[in-house]
C-alpha positions as CSV (number, residue, x, y, z in Angstrom):
1,M,-67.6,-59.9,174.1
2,I,-65.7,-58.9,177.2
3,R,-67.8,-56.9,179.6
4,N,-65.9,-57.3,182.9
5,I,-62.2,-56.9,183.8
6,V,-61.0,-58.8,186.9
7,F,-57.7,-57.7,188.5
8,D,-55.3,-59.3,191.0
9,M,-54.0,-56.8,193.6
10,G,-50.3,-57.3,194.5
11,N,-47.9,-56.4,191.7
12,V,-50.9,-55.5,189.5
13,L,-52.7,-52.6,191.2
14,I,-50.0,-52.0,193.9
15,R,-46.4,-52.9,194.4
16,F,-45.6,-55.9,196.5
17,D,-41.8,-55.7,196.7
18,R,-40.5,-57.9,199.5
19,D,-36.9,-56.6,199.2
20,L,-38.1,-53.0,199.4
21,F,-40.3,-53.7,202.4
22,I,-37.4,-55.2,204.3
23,T,-34.8,-52.6,203.2
24,R,-37.0,-49.6,204.3
25,L,-36.9,-51.1,207.8
26,G,-33.1,-50.5,207.6
27,I,-32.3,-54.2,207.4
28,D,-29.8,-55.7,204.9
29,G,-27.4,-58.6,204.5
30,G,-28.1,-61.9,206.1
31,D,-30.9,-60.6,208.2
32,K,-32.7,-59.4,205.1
33,E,-32.5,-62.9,203.5
34,L,-33.6,-64.5,206.8
35,L,-36.7,-62.3,207.0
36,K,-37.5,-62.8,203.3
37,R,-37.5,-66.5,203.8
38,E,-39.2,-66.7,207.2
39,V,-41.9,-64.1,206.6
40,F,-42.7,-63.9,202.9
41,R,-41.9,-67.5,202.0
42,S,-43.4,-69.0,205.1
43,L,-46.2,-71.5,205.7
44,E,-47.8,-68.8,207.9
45,W,-48.0,-66.4,204.9
46,A,-49.8,-69.0,202.9
47,R,-52.1,-69.7,205.8
48,M,-53.0,-66.0,206.1
49,D,-54.0,-66.0,202.4
50,R,-56.2,-69.0,203.0
51,G,-57.7,-67.5,206.0
52,S,-56.6,-70.3,208.4
53,M,-54.4,-68.0,210.4
54,T,-54.8,-64.3,211.5
55,D,-52.0,-61.8,210.9
56,A,-51.3,-61.7,214.7
57,E,-51.1,-65.5,214.9
58,A,-48.8,-65.6,211.9
59,A,-46.5,-63.0,213.3
60,A,-46.2,-64.8,216.7
61,S,-45.5,-68.1,215.0
62,I,-42.9,-66.6,212.7
63,C,-41.1,-64.9,215.6
64,R,-40.6,-68.2,217.3
65,R,-38.1,-69.1,214.5
66,L,-36.3,-65.7,214.5
67,P,-33.7,-64.1,216.8
68,E,-35.2,-61.6,219.1
69,H,-33.6,-58.6,217.4
70,L,-35.8,-59.3,214.3
71,H,-39.1,-59.8,216.1
72,D,-40.2,-56.1,215.6
73,A,-39.3,-56.2,212.0
74,A,-41.1,-59.4,211.3
75,G,-44.2,-58.0,213.0
76,K,-44.1,-54.9,210.9
77,L,-43.6,-56.9,207.7
78,V,-46.8,-58.8,208.5
79,S,-48.9,-56.0,209.7
80,M,-47.5,-52.8,208.1
81,W,-46.0,-53.7,204.7
82,D,-48.7,-51.6,203.1
83,R,-47.5,-48.3,204.8
84,P,-47.2,-46.6,202.4
85,I,-49.2,-48.1,199.6
86,L,-47.2,-48.1,196.4
87,P,-49.4,-48.0,193.3
88,I,-48.3,-49.4,190.0
89,P,-47.8,-46.4,187.7
90,G,-50.5,-46.0,185.1
91,M,-52.8,-48.6,186.6
92,Y,-55.2,-46.1,188.2
93,E,-55.7,-44.4,184.9
94,L,-56.3,-47.7,183.2
95,V,-58.9,-48.8,185.7
96,E,-60.6,-45.4,185.6
97,E,-60.8,-45.5,181.8
98,L,-62.2,-49.0,181.8
99,K,-64.8,-48.0,184.3
100,A,-65.7,-44.9,182.2
101,N,-66.1,-47.1,179.2
102,G,-68.7,-49.2,180.9
103,Y,-66.8,-52.3,182.0
104,G,-67.5,-54.0,185.3
105,I,-64.4,-53.9,187.5
106,Y,-63.7,-56.7,190.0
107,L,-60.9,-57.8,192.3
108,L,-59.8,-61.4,192.8
109,S,-56.9,-61.5,195.3
110,N,-55.0,-63.9,197.4
111,A,-54.7,-61.8,200.6
112,S,-55.2,-62.0,204.4
113,Y,-58.1,-60.8,206.4
114,R,-56.2,-57.4,206.8
115,Q,-56.8,-56.6,203.1
116,H,-60.0,-54.9,204.1
117,D,-58.1,-52.4,206.2
118,Y,-55.8,-51.2,203.5
119,W,-58.1,-51.7,200.4
120,P,-59.7,-48.3,200.8
121,R,-56.3,-46.7,200.7
122,I,-55.7,-48.1,197.2
123,E,-56.9,-45.2,195.0
124,A,-58.2,-47.4,192.2
125,S,-60.5,-49.3,194.7
126,R,-63.2,-46.6,194.2
127,F,-63.9,-48.0,190.7
128,F,-64.5,-51.7,191.8
129,D,-67.9,-53.3,191.6
130,G,-67.0,-56.3,193.8
131,T,-64.1,-58.0,195.5
132,I,-63.2,-61.6,196.3
133,V,-60.5,-62.0,198.9
134,S,-59.1,-65.5,199.5
135,A,-58.9,-65.3,203.3
136,D,-62.6,-64.6,203.5
137,E,-63.5,-67.5,201.3
138,K,-60.9,-70.1,202.6
139,V,-59.8,-70.8,199.0
140,I,-57.0,-69.4,197.0
141,K,-55.9,-69.0,193.4
142,P,-55.3,-71.0,191.3
143,Q,-57.9,-73.4,192.7
144,P,-60.9,-73.5,190.4
145,E,-63.4,-72.9,193.2
146,I,-62.3,-69.3,193.7
147,Y,-62.9,-68.4,190.0
148,R,-66.3,-70.1,190.0
149,L,-67.2,-68.2,193.2
150,L,-66.4,-64.9,191.5
151,L,-68.7,-65.8,188.6
152,E,-71.5,-67.0,190.8
153,R,-71.4,-64.2,193.4
154,F,-71.5,-61.4,190.8
155,H,-73.6,-63.2,188.2
156,L,-70.8,-63.0,185.6
157,K,-70.2,-65.2,182.5
158,A,-66.7,-66.6,182.2
159,E,-66.4,-65.7,178.5
160,E,-67.4,-62.1,179.2
161,C,-64.5,-61.6,181.8
162,F,-60.8,-60.9,181.3
163,F,-58.5,-61.6,184.2
164,V,-55.2,-59.8,184.9
165,D,-52.7,-61.3,187.3
166,D,-48.9,-61.3,187.6
167,L,-48.6,-65.1,188.1
168,P,-48.9,-67.3,185.0
169,A,-50.4,-70.2,187.2
170,N,-53.3,-67.9,188.2
171,I,-54.0,-67.0,184.6
172,E,-53.9,-70.7,183.7
173,G,-56.3,-71.4,186.6
174,A,-58.7,-68.8,185.1
175,L,-58.4,-70.3,181.6
176,W,-59.3,-73.7,183.1
177,C,-62.6,-72.1,184.2
178,G,-63.2,-70.5,180.8
179,I,-62.0,-67.0,181.8
180,P,-59.5,-65.5,179.3
181,G,-56.7,-63.3,180.6
182,A,-53.2,-62.0,180.4
183,V,-50.1,-62.1,182.6
184,F,-49.2,-58.7,183.8
185,H,-45.4,-58.0,183.4
186,D,-45.3,-54.6,185.2
187,D,-45.9,-52.9,181.9
188,V,-49.3,-51.1,181.6
189,L,-48.8,-50.3,177.9
190,L,-48.3,-54.0,177.2
191,L,-51.4,-54.7,179.2
192,R,-53.4,-52.2,177.2
193,R,-52.3,-54.0,174.0
194,D,-53.4,-57.3,175.5
195,L,-56.8,-55.9,176.4
196,R,-57.3,-54.4,173.0
197,A,-56.3,-57.7,171.4
198,A,-59.2,-59.3,173.4
199,G,-61.6,-56.7,172.1
200,V,-61.6,-54.4,175.1
201,N,-62.3,-50.7,174.4
202,V,-59.2,-49.0,175.8
203,A,-56.7,-46.6,174.4
204,E,-53.2,-47.8,173.4
205,K,-51.5,-44.6,174.8
């Protein structure tokens, strides 16, 4: 029986849209593609998620590869992409319903140290019983260690958890550790059906 629902954060609870973040800085064309590659697809971004580099260190390192006119934008993409937070429509209501129905609610996210700064501004965060953030633990999804850490820290049984993530590799990693789950395809109604199919008490809506 499923007793706990574990959520990823980016593109599950909140929108993480690289193109949007760059466009709302007023940047387009070649500079947009350059920033997308050198910021969001960078080794520094991966190191922030693993906790081997701070946001400030990452921004400074990224800027060394960029023309000066993009330094300010790069810094903002690292340190201010979350302003404003963009919730996934319908997800707050789903988490609220699951909590009201007695399920434990947990977060398992690949994110930098700065996650703790913006997490309280995510409305659904009020319902969570515990969080695991990769930077804090120096391990990232889909490594099996991070799923095992979740289970051990919060005294959970793998077969009693259901994991929701937007990346198939992360769901596969959970399954490898005995945790069932579903890939989130930006469709809360479909997720509700997946949860119901797993025996979770939640309305179809």
